[in-house]
C-alpha positions, 0 to 999 in steps of 0.5 A: 882351744880358747886364744883369749888371754887375761886380760893385763899381767898385773890381774893376771899375777892376783888372781895367781896368788888367789890361796887354792888350798888351807882357805879359811873357811878351810882352815876353819872346817878343819878345826872343828872336825880335828875338836870332835876327833876327827882324825884326816887326810889334807890335799890328798890325790884323787885316785886316778885323777892327776891333778886334782886334790880332796879340800878334805879326805876320809880314806877309811870312810871314802867321804871328800871334803871340797869346799868350794870359792863362790867366784871361782867355783860358779855359786849360784849365790855369789859368783861373779861374772868380770865384765873385762875380757868376759869371754876368756873368764866364762870360759875360763870358769866354766872349766872349772865348773866342768872340772868340778862335775868331771871329780866328783863323777870320778869320785861316786864311781868310785865309791867315795861320799863326796861333800862339797860345799861353798866356802861362804857356809857356816864352817860349824853345820858343814862340820856337822854334816861330815861328820854325820856322813863319815860316821854312817859310812863309817857304820856301814862296813863296821868299824864304827868310829874308831877314833874316827880314824882316816 
């Protein structure tokens, strides 16, 4: 285990205050999905994986929507690598990305469709992709959209 620590207690405290759920990107997408008549679960536990959550879950359709923050999840367009305490941050962010891959693989193996988006993506475009995936999965299961129930 890496023994390097965050650069200071102030940095550690500031980072711990960053929103991990109900971010503005998540809320914008959820509003659009709800307005379109879709119903979903928020912060739904990943089946079989302790301490992991799906941001927006359509349980009947088995569609998992995850909206990742650019910094914390290594966005190829917007990720930054802190210069202070670089070794600790690199290890931390690499673990986050590995956990993301592991979660996606686990959900896929359980029969879920996993949709991952970056926080910078337009909520309207994200909502269209989600609606399409949910409708496709429900049609495959012969359930139609039945008022888009979760």
